[in-house]
C-alpha positions in Angstrom: 46.3 24.9 -23.7 48.4 21.8 -23.0 49.1 22.9 -19.4 45.4 23.5 -18.8 44.4 20.2 -20.3 47.0 18.4 -18.2 45.7 20.0 -15.0 42.2 19.0 -15.8 43.1 15.4 -16.6 45.1 15.1 -13.3 42.2 16.5 -11.3 39.7 14.2 -13.0 41.9 11.1 -12.4 42.4 12.2 -8.8 38.7 12.6 -8.2 38.0 9.2 -9.7 40.6 7.4 -7.6 39.4 9.1 -4.5 35.8 8.2 -5.2 36.6 4.6 -6.2 38.1 3.5 -2.9 36.9 -0.1 -2.5 34.8 -1.1 0.5 35.5 -4.6 1.9 32.1 -6.1 2.4 30.1 -9.2 1.6 28.5 -8.9 -1.9 24.7 -9.0 -1.9 24.4 -9.5 -5.7 21.0 -11.0 -6.7 19.3 -10.2 -3.4 16.9 -7.5 -4.7 13.7 -7.5 -6.8 13.0 -5.5 -10.0 16.6 -5.8 -11.3 15.3 -4.2 -14.6 15.4 -0.8 -12.7 19.2 -1.0 -12.8 19.3 -1.3 -16.6 20.6 1.9 -18.1 17.7 3.4 -20.0 18.6 5.1 -23.2 21.5 5.1 -25.6 23.2 8.2 -24.2 23.6 6.8 -20.7 24.4 3.3 -21.9 27.1 4.4 -24.3 28.8 6.5 -21.6 29.1 3.5 -19.3 26.3 4.7 -17.1 28.3 7.8 -16.1 25.3 9.9 -16.9 24.1 11.3 -13.6 25.5 14.8 -14.1 24.9 15.1 -17.9 21.3 13.8 -18.2 18.9 16.5 -19.4 15.4 16.3 -20.9 13.0 13.4 -20.7 15.6 10.6 -20.4 16.9 12.3 -17.2 13.8 10.9 -15.5 15.5 7.5 -15.6 18.9 8.7 -14.3 18.5 11.9 -12.3 15.1 13.7 -12.2 16.7 17.0 -11.4 18.1 17.0 -15.0 14.6 17.3 -16.4 14.5 21.0 -15.5 17.7 21.8 -17.3 17.6 23.2 -20.8 19.2 21.6 -23.8 20.9 24.1 -26.0 18.7 27.1 -26.8 15.4 25.2 -26.2 13.2 25.2 -23.2 13.0 22.1 -20.9 10.1 20.5 -22.8 11.1 17.2 -24.4 10.0 13.7 -25.6 12.1 10.5 -25.4 11.6 7.0 -26.9 14.0 4.1 -26.5 14.2 0.6 -27.7 16.7 -2.0 -26.5 17.2 -5.4 -27.9 18.8 -7.6 -25.2 20.1 -11.1 -25.3 17.7 -14.1 -25.4 15.2 -12.0 -27.4 14.4 -9.8 -24.4 13.0 -6.4 -25.4 13.3 -3.3 -23.2 11.2 -0.3 -24.2 10.9 3.1 -22.5 9.2 6.4 -23.2 9.1 9.7 -21.3 7.9 13.3 -21.7 8.7 16.5 -19.8 6.3 19.5 -20.0 7.0 22.9 -18.6 4.1 23.9 -16.2 5.0 27.2 -14.6 8.1 29.2 -15.1 11.0 26.9 -14.9 9.1 24.1 -13.2 8.4 20.9 -15.1 6.3 17.7 -14.8 7.5 14.5 -16.3 5.8 11.1 -17.1 7.9 8.0 -17.7 7.2 4.4 -18.5 9.5 1.4 -19.0 8.6 -2.2 -19.9 10.6 -5.4 -20.3 9.1 -8.2 -22.3 10.8 -11.6 -21.8 8.8 -13.2 -24.5 6.9 -16.5 -24.5 8.5 -19.5 -22.8 7.6 -23.2 -22.7 6.4 -24.7 -19.4 8.8 -27.5 -18.5 8.6 -30.0 -15.6 10.7 -32.9 -14.3 8.2 -35.3 -16.0 8.1 -33.3 -19.2 11.5 -31.7 -19.7 10.7 -30.9 -23.4 7.6 -29.1 -22.4 4.0 -29.8 -21.3 2.4 -28.1 -24.3 1.7 -24.9 -22.2 3.5 -21.6 -22.5 3.8 -18.6 -20.1 5.0 -15.0 -20.3 7.0 -12.7 -18.0 7.3 -9.0 -18.0 8.4 -6.0 -15.9 6.8 -2.6 -15.8 7.3 0.8 -14.2 5.3 4.1 -14.4 6.7 7.3 -12.9 5.5 10.8 -12.3 8.2 13.4 -11.8 8.6 17.0 -10.8 11.7 19.2 -11.1 12.7 22.8 -10.8 15.7 25.0 -10.4 16.2 26.2 -6.8 18.7 28.8 -8.0 20.2 29.7 -11.4 22.6 26.9 -11.1 21.1 24.4 -8.6 18.4 22.0 -9.7 16.2 19.6 -7.7 13.8 16.8 -8.9 11.9 13.8 -7.6 9.9 10.9 -9.0 7.3 8.6 -7.6 6.8 5.4 -9.5 4.8 2.3 -9.6 6.8 -0.9 -10.1 5.3 -4.3 -11.1 6.8 -7.7 -12.0 4.8 -10.6 -13.4 5.7 -14.2 -14.3 2.9 -16.5 -15.4 0.1 -16.2 -12.8 2.3 -14.6 -10.1 3.0 -10.9 -9.7 4.5 -8.4 -7.3 4.2 -4.6 -7.1 5.3 -1.6 -4.9 5.9 2.1 -5.0 9.4 3.6 -5.3 10.9 7.0 -5.2 13.9 8.8 -6.9 15.3 12.1 -5.9 18.2 14.1 -7.5 20.2 17.3 -7.4 22.4 19.0 -10.0 24.9 21.9 -9.5 26.2 23.7 -12.6 29.3 25.4 -11.4 31.5 28.0 -13.1 34.7 26.3 -12.2 37.0 24.3 -14.5 35.2 25.4 -17.6 31.8 24.4 -16.4 32.1 21.5 -14.0 28.7 19.9 -13.2 28.2 18.0 -10.0 25.1 15.8 -9.4 23.7 13.3 -6.9 20.7 10.9 -7.0 19.0 8.4 -4.8 17.0 5.8 -6.8 14.5 3.1 -6.0 13.8 4.0 -2.4 10.6 2.3 -1.5 8.7 -0.7 -0.4 9.4 -4.4 -0.7 8.1 -6.7 -3.5 6.4 -10.0 -2.6 5.1 -12.4 -5.2 1.4 -13.5 -4.9 -1.1 -15.3 -7.1 -2.9 -18.6 -7.7 0.3 -20.5 -7.7 1.0 -20.0 -4.0 -2.4 -21.3 -3.0 -2.3 -25.0 -1.8 -4.8 -27.3 -0.2 -3.7 -29.1 2.9 -5.0 -31.5 5.6 -4.1 -29.8 8.8 -4.5 -33.0 10.8 -3.6 -36.1 8.8 -4.1 -38.3 11.9 -7.8 -37.6 12.0 -10.2 -39.2 9.6 -13.4 -37.5 8.4 -12.0 -34.0 8.5 -11.7 -31.7 5.5 -8.4 -32.7 3.7 -8.5 -29.8 1.3 -8.4 -26.6 3.4 -7.1 -23.7 1.2 -3.8 -22.2 2.4 -1.4 -19.7 1.1 2.4 -20.2 0.9 4.1 -17.0 2.2 6.7 -15.8 -0.3 9.8 -13.8 0.7 9.7 -10.0 0.3 12.6 -8.4 -1.5 13.9 -4.8 -1.5 14.1 -2.7 -4.6 17.7 -2.1 -5.9 18.3 1.0 -3.9 21.3 3.0 -5.1 23.1 6.3 -4.3 25.1 7.9 -7.1 27.4 10.9 -7.2 28.5 12.1 -10.6 30.4 14.8 -12.3 30.8 16.1 -15.9 33.7 18.3 -16.9 34.7 19.9 -20.2 38.3 18.9 -20.9 38.8 20.5 -24.3 36.7 23.3 -25.8 38.1 24.4 -29.2 35.9 26.1 -31.8 33.2 23.6 -32.8 34.6 20.8 -30.8 34.1 19.9 -27.1 35.4 16.9 -25.2 33.5 16.0 -22.0 34.8 13.7 -19.3 32.3 12.0 -16.9 32.5 9.9 -13.8 30.0 8.4 -11.4 30.4 6.6 -8.1 27.6 4.3 -7.0 26.8 2.4 -3.8 23.8 0.1 -4.0 22.2 -2.4 -1.6 22.9 -5.3 -3.8 26.5 -4.8 -4.9 29.9 -3.3 -3.8 30.9 0.3 -4.2 31.8 0.9 -7.9 32.5 3.6 -10.4 31.6 4.4 -14.0 33.5 6.6 -16.4 32.8 8.0 -19.8 33.8 10.5 -22.5 31.8 12.4 -25.1 33.3 14.2 -28.1 30.9 16.7 -29.6 31.1 18.6 -32.9 28.5 21.3 -33.0 27.1 24.6 -34.3 23.8 26.4 -34.0 22.1 23.9 -36.2 23.4 20.4 -35.3 25.2 18.4 -32.6 27.2 15.3 -33.5 28.4 13.1 -30.6 30.8 10.2 -30.3 30.7 8.4 -26.9 32.4 5.7 -25.0 32.5 4.4 -21.4 33.6 1.8 -19.0 31.0 0.8 -16.4 31.4 -1.1 -13.1 35.0 -0.1 -12.6 36.7 -2.4 -10.1 33.9 -5.0 -10.2 34.6 -8.5 -11.5 31.1 -10.0 -11.1 29.8 -8.4 -14.3 29.9 -9.7 -17.9 30.5 -6.4 -19.7 32.4 -3.2 -19.1 33.1 -1.3 -22.3 30.4 0.6 -24.1 30.2 2.7 -27.3 27.8 5.0 -29.1 27.0 8.0 -31.2 24.2 10.5 -31.6 23.1 13.4 -33.7 20.4 16.1 -33.3 19.3 18.8 -35.7 17.4 22.1 -35.2 14.5 22.4 -37.5 11.0 24.0 -37.5 11.6 25.4 -34.0 12.3 21.9 -32.6 15.5 20.0 -32.0 15.2 16.4 -33.2 17.8 13.7 -32.5 18.7 10.0 -32.7 21.2 8.1 -30.5 22.7 4.7 -30.7 24.6 2.5 -28.1 26.4 -0.8 -28.5 27.5 -3.0 -25.6 29.5 -6.1 -26.2 29.1 -8.8 -23.6 31.8 -11.4 -23.0 29.4 -14.4 -22.7 26.0 -13.2 -23.7 26.6 -11.6 -27.1 25.8 -8.0 -27.6 23.0 -5.5 -27.0 22.0 -2.4 -29.0 19.9 0.6 -28.0 18.2 3.1 -30.3 16.7 6.4 -29.1 14.5 9.1 -30.6 14.3 12.4 -28.8 12.7 15.8 -29.4 13.1 19.1 -27.6 10.6 21.9 -27.9 
């Protein structure tokens, strides 16, 4: 057992180091729109340090790798419901919901929605730094429709088309984006799972609204002409945060009711450098319940982020022909405090 464990750990470390070779390039941090799409949705993925591409199953897989939506969870079919609430710093709320429904054989359809509420803020100007008496709101929103199916007994494919919208006061921007993913469940190394996903491939987002309408005098040297001709300020258009992820999940220890799973993801995005995420999940289980302890380290080798370590736990119980579970994640930030995520999920 010790020899097998040592071999698996050496292989895992080797793969992580091979994947995490740094690329020398200029960072493009902060150069994309809809940054909320990069927030890890759900307590499981958050607590594993975002190393969730290969492990995601059920409805929350729609936010990580849509191919995972066609995979079964335990002895249940691929039907599931997922609800998530995140309390972020500065009183920002991030809520998400998703459902996956089997439609024909092993094929499934999924519907997902995510919304960020930044709360009510005071309008401030140079003349009135304490506020003008007005308030405004800002929010982000995405709505996705997904399809997934197994192509073979061990190879899964899935895709998502989603509508993305951002709004701040009277200005808004929207576009269509696409996700696509694959999962391979191998019989090697005790059940190694390999996965890949491309997320947020789509159009650009450009703000528009009444606040970019101005009135100008196109010829100030001529008197008697119309000095209030309506014109529109052309805003810049920004890409979605496109990312490519390759992930793996591998059982390291499987003894009786206990299983230790090691996970790793490598990610390349259009707004950051090549980076990796790693995580581990310890599961105690039987036919009736699963209890999980999770931890992760995200954005390995990046120093332009405020948090790395993540923690979490989860439990699900089989009852009345369903499997019902709750998950929790905790992320301590160095400068911004802490965030917590609570999930409810149900498999049927």
